[in-house]
N, C-alpha and C positions, 0 to 999 in steps of 0.2 A: 504493499499500500504506499501511496507517494503522497505527500501532504499536499501536493499541488492538483492532485486528482481528486482526492477524498480525504476524509478523516475517519478515525475509528468510531467516532459517534455517528456518522452518517449512516441512514438505513440504505443497504444494498441488498438486491436479491441475492440470497446464500450460494447461488451458483456462479454469480459474476464474480470474476478476478479483475480487478480494475488497473493492473499495471502488467507489463510485458513480463517483468520478472515472475511475478505470482502465476501468469499464466503458465511460463515456461515450469516453474516450480511444480505446478498441479500435473503439467503432462510428465514430467519425470518422476513424481511420485506414483502415477498410474503405471509407468513402465516397471518401475522398481518391485512394485506391489504384485506385479506378475512374477517376477523372476525370483526376488527374496534371498538371492544369494549372500548379500551382505549383512542378513540380519543378527550376525553375531559381531559385528565390529563397533557398534555403538548403541546409544538410546535411541537415534533418530528412526532406525527400519524397524524395531518392535514397535514404536509409538506408531509408526505410517502402518503397520498389520492392522492396527486396533480399527482402522477407518478405510472406507470404501469409495469415499468421495471427499474433495477438500475444498473446504472454504477458504478465504484469504485467512481468518483467524487461526484455522488449522496449520496453513503453511508458515505463519508467523510464528507460531507455536515450534513447529518442526525447525524452523531456520534457527532459532535462538536456543534450541535444544543441541544444535551441530556446533562441535568445539572445533571444526575444520580440520580436523586430521590427517584428511583426505587419501585415506587408506581405501576407501570405497571407488576413487577413481581409478586408481591402479589396479585394483581388483576386478573391476567392472570389464566384461565382456563386450559391452556395449558403448564403451567410453571412445571419443574421438580416435580415429576417423570412420568408426561404425557409422552407418547412417542414422541410428538412433540418436546418436550425439547426447549420450548421458554424461553430463558433467555436475554432480550433485553438488560439491563442495562449494565450486564457483556460483552456481544459480543460487543456492541458499545464502552464499555470502552478500550476492545482490539484494536478495529479500530482507536479510538481516539489517543490511545499510540502509534500506529503505524503511524498515519498520522503525529505526531509531529516528529518522525524519518525522514519520505519522505520529510517533508518539511525542514527539518535543513540546514542551510547554514552557513560558507561552508559544503558539504554534508560529508566530511571526519569525521566531529564532530558528526556525526548522532548517532555512538555507545555510546556516553555519556548518552543517555536515559536509556540504558541498564545496565550502570556501577553503582558502588556504588557511587551514586550522592552525598551523605552526606561526605564521605570521601574525594573525590574530591574537593568539596567546603572548608571543613576545611582545608586541606592541602594546598590548594590556599590562604586561609586567613592568616594561620599562615606564608607561606613563604613570602607574601607581608608586613606582620607585622616584620618580621625578616630582611627584604629588608629596611625597613623605620628606624628600630632601628640601623642597621648597618649603614645608611646613617647619622644619627645624631651623632651616637659614632664616626665616620669619622672625622666629622665637628668639634665637640666639645663634648666630653663625659660629661662634667659637668652639661650642659644643659639638659641632660634626667631626671635627679632625682632632679632637682630643682624646686623651687614653681615659677610660672608664673602667673601674674595676669595683667588685664588690656586688652585694645584692642591690637590686633596683638599678644596675648600669645600664639596661636596655631602655630603660623609662626615662632617663636623663635626656634622650632625643626625642622621644615621644610619649606622652603620658599613658601609663597601663589603662585607664578607663578609653581613652581614645581608641588605643589599638584594639582592645577588646571589642569596643562597639563596632569599629569598621570591619573586623574579619568576622565577628559573631553574625553581623546582618550578611555577609558574602556567603558565610557558611549556610545559615540558616535559608537564604534564596536557593542555595544548590539543593538542599535536601527536599524543599518544598518543590522546586523544578522536576527533581527526580522522582519525587512521590507521585506526583501528578502524571509523569510519563508512564510510571509502573502501574497506576490505577487504570489507565488507558489500554495498556497492553493486556492488563488482567481481564478487562472487559471485552476486549476485542476476541480473545479464547475463548470467550464465554465459559469461564469456570468461576464456581461460586465462591465468595469469601471464606466460607468456612474451612476451605481446602488448606489456606495459609496458617489455621489453627489447630491442624491436625499433628499432633506431636511426633507419630510414626513417619509421615511424609516429610516433616521438617527436618527429622534427625536423619533420613535417608539422603536428604538433597543434601545436607550439610557434610554428609560424610564424601558424597559423590563431588560436590564442588572443592570440597578441602583437599581432596587428593588428586584433583583433575582426572577423576576416573575414566573419562570418555575421551582423554586426548592420548591415548595408548595405541589407537589403530587396532583396536581389538586384541592387544596384549604385546604386539611385538614393537609398538613405538610409532610415533608420529612420522609421516612423509614430508620431507622438507624440499629439498632441492632435487632429489632425484627418488628412485624407487628401494633406497636403503632407508630403512625407518632408524630414528634415533629418539631419545628422550630429551634432546636438548631443549625443545620449547617448554617442556612441561618444567625442566629446572629452572629455566628463567622465568616462567611465569609465577612458580612459588617463591622466587627470590623476589619479584616484584611485588606480589601480593601480600608476604608475609612481612616483608620490610615496610609496607605501607601500613599494615596493620600494627608493627612495633611503632613506627612513628604515631600514629593516632593514639597508641596507649601512651607514649611519651607525653603528648599533649595533654592527655587526659589526667595523668599522674602531675603533670606541673600545674593544672588548673586547680586540683584538690590541694596541693601544697600551697598554692597563693590563696586560696579563700578558705580553706578548713585549717592549715597547721599556720599560715601567715608568713610562709617564706617566699622572698621574691627571686625571681629569675635575674641573672643566669645562675646556673647551679653548680655545685663542684663536680669533677670528674667521676667520682665515686656515688653519686646521687642517681636514683632509679631514672628520673626522666633522661638524663645525660645516657646512660647505660643504654637504655631501650631506644632512644633516638640515635644512638651511634651506630648500633647493630642494625637498626631499620634502615638508616642511612646509608650503610655499605651494600645490603640488599638492593636498595632503589638506585645504587650506582651500577651495580654488576648486572641485574634483571633487565633493566629497560635496555641498557647496551646491546645484550644478547639478543633481545626481542628484535631489535631494529636491525641488526646484523643477519637475525634469521630471516626476518622479513624481506629484505634484500635479496636474500640467496634463495628464497622459495622460488618454485616453479610458478610461473606467472599464470598459468592456464588454469590454476585452482584458486585465483585470487580474484576479487573484484577490484582491480586495480584503478578505476576512475575514481573511487571515493576512498583515499587513504587519508585524506587531509586531517581531520580530528582524530584519526587513529593515531597517525605518527605523532600529532601534537600533544596527545594526552602521556604518550609515553616519554617525549622529549621533555615534557613539563615536570613529569614525575623525576627525570634524572636531573634536572636544573634545581627542583626543589631540595633533593639530597645534596647536590653539590655545593649551593650556596649556605646552605645550612650547616654542612660541615665544615666549610672555609670559614663561617662565622662562629663555630665552636673553636676551631684551633687558633683564630687571630681574634677574638674577642677581647683580648687585653692589650692590644695594639691600637694606633691610631686608624687603622683600616675598618675598625668596628662600625661606624657610623654609615660608611657606604655600604659595606657588606650586610647590614641589618635593612637598610632600606632596599637593596636589591632583591634580597631573601623573602621580606614581606610583600614586595611586588610580584615576586614569581608564585609565592602561596596565593595571595589574593586573585592572581590570574588563574591559578588552577581551580581553586573554588568557583568563580564565575563560570569558567569554560567547562566543568565537569559535566553538567547536564546535557551538553551538547558534543560530547567526546564518546571515546570508546568506554569510558567508565561506566555508562550506562549500560554494556553488554554484559557485565556482571551481575547486574541487578534481574535483568530479563532472563539470561541463563539461569540464574539460582531458581527464580520463579517457575520456569519451564521444568526444571528437576523436580521441584515438589509435585508440578501436576503429574509429571512421568511417574514418580514415586506412587502417588495415589491409583493413577493407572494400572501400574503393575501390579500392585497390590490388591485391587479390585478384580482384576483379572485373575489372578492366583486363588482367591477366595470363591470367585463363581466355578473354577476349575475342580477345587476342592467338594465344594457344596455337589457338583454334578457328577463327581466319582463317587 
């Protein structure tokens, strides 16, 4: 579904597929449902087999269930140059990217997925950094290049309340925008809200997502630049995801330190926020670089190369967030601290603001798709047990 054609809330006949990508995905799922050779590779094909016809919601669900391991492309006897032209990874990538736009909130910002996301993100980061530097220069220019040490050093450049308000609002906006997009996705696939409150489905989805279970090509590894499978993408995904979560944990603990314990940043090297942030930062240096290199080396035939803007931008901004944060950590007791703090805060602000229009949303849609799949699989097993 494409934002310029229709939105998930608009009524369409169930058998109408509004975009070329969805129509092609419907054709491929019909072909694959007749073959079923790839049913053991991932969750997409068992979920497909539970259906005989495919609405746009079904196809968006299957597309976001796909981890793009590409094993089905290399295993398929009908892949190009066969006349059936079955290329499930690329077509589902196209549908997936269209779904990001269709569910974007507010809809006016949906076009961000097609524009040069890296340029938008960097310009936003530099603009915010310039604003912060201007704010400091307006208040007291001598503060900018002075050496500040001890608790509260960061807030000599920008008051804590101003910093918390600015970034709190940006983060709140990101949460609301992503929440609205997730709501539209869930409505589009016509799954009841109660599913998201089922402990067995949630637990299974958490295990599958946390281990990237379906990025293993059916057990042999992910296909990357050729037919030789590896687990490199899974490793880089893990470093990126868990690095992000460690940094989020560091920020959460630092918030508790500030408001509950009454301790102000910057913290000592042995304090928990610094330990968590350093470990997470290392993961966010290695993981994104590995993902970007793997993306460049991947076989172009299984990628939707037309829309890589915000995908690359999100990975790059995670890397820059980590890089500027670690530089700030190591140089915080030098005259460079002021400039580094402004740049780091600019990058973080840009990351927050662009998150709802970047590859970040794929984690939300994929997790909820896994929740639905866990419920469907459990329901099917129970029906078989009852029939037996």
